[in-house]
C-alpha positions in Angstrom: 6.8 -11.4 12.6 4.0 -10.1 14.8 5.1 -6.5 14.3 5.3 -7.1 10.5 1.8 -8.6 10.3 0.4 -6.0 12.6 1.7 -3.1 10.5 -1.3 -1.7 8.6 -1.7 1.4 6.4 -3.2 4.0 8.7 -5.9 6.4 7.5 -4.3 9.7 6.5 -0.8 8.1 6.3 1.3 8.6 3.2 1.5 5.3 1.3 5.2 5.6 0.9 5.7 5.7 4.6 3.6 2.5 5.1 5.3 0.8 2.1 8.8 1.6 3.2 8.3 0.4 6.7 6.5 -2.8 5.6 9.2 -3.6 3.1 12.0 -3.0 5.6 10.3 -5.3 8.1 9.8 -7.9 5.3 13.5 -7.7 4.4 14.5 -8.4 8.0 12.4 -11.5 7.8 14.0 -12.4 4.5 10.6 -12.7 2.8 10.4 -13.0 -1.0 9.1 -10.1 -3.0 6.0 -12.1 -3.9 5.2 -12.7 -0.2 6.0 -9.1 0.6 3.5 -7.9 -2.1 0.8 -10.1 -0.6 1.4 -8.7 2.9 1.6 -5.1 1.7 -1.8 -5.6 0.0 -3.3 -7.3 3.1 -2.3 -4.2 5.1 -4.3 -1.8 3.0 -7.2 -0.1 4.9 -9.6 -0.4 2.0 -11.2 -3.8 1.1 -12.1 -2.7 -2.4 -8.5 -1.5 -3.0 -7.2 -4.8 -1.7 -9.4 -6.7 -4.2 -8.2 -4.5 -7.1 -4.6 -5.0 -6.1 -5.0 -8.7 -5.9 -6.5 -8.8 -9.4 -3.6 -6.7 -10.7 -1.1 -9.6 -9.9 2.0 -7.4 -9.4 5.3 -8.9 -10.6 7.5 -6.6 -8.5 7.5 -4.3 -5.5 8.4 -1.4 -7.7 5.3 -1.9 -9.8 3.1 -2.0 -6.7 4.7 1.2 -5.3 4.3 3.0 -8.7 0.6 2.1 -9.1 -0.2 2.9 -5.5 1.5 6.3 -5.7 -0.7 7.0 -8.8 -3.9 5.9 -6.9 -3.1 7.8 -3.8 -2.1 10.9 -5.7 -5.4 10.9 -7.7 -7.3 10.3 -4.5 -5.7 13.3 -2.9 -6.5 15.5 -5.9 -10.2 14.4 -5.7 -10.4 15.1 -2.0 -8.8 18.5 -2.3 -11.0 19.4 -5.3 -14.2 18.4 -3.4 -13.1 20.4 -0.3 -12.5 23.5 -2.5 -16.0 23.2 -4.1 -17.7 23.2 -0.7 
């Protein structure tokens, strides 16, 4: 359980890598999807993003993954666009 709780999304890490490892650890602990969603959100490195995710009230892990892939993809695009403009 310590390893599971300690697993956080690291800056610069692909969300899919974090998500996959966190869900695999949750499965070993036989946590429900609802509890896993809570822990995945708690492991995010951005407090504002955590709040937004909590407000979303995800009903499934797939929904959480889908939305986070959209968010991280758009964030990457903004970052690469701003570095090109410099």
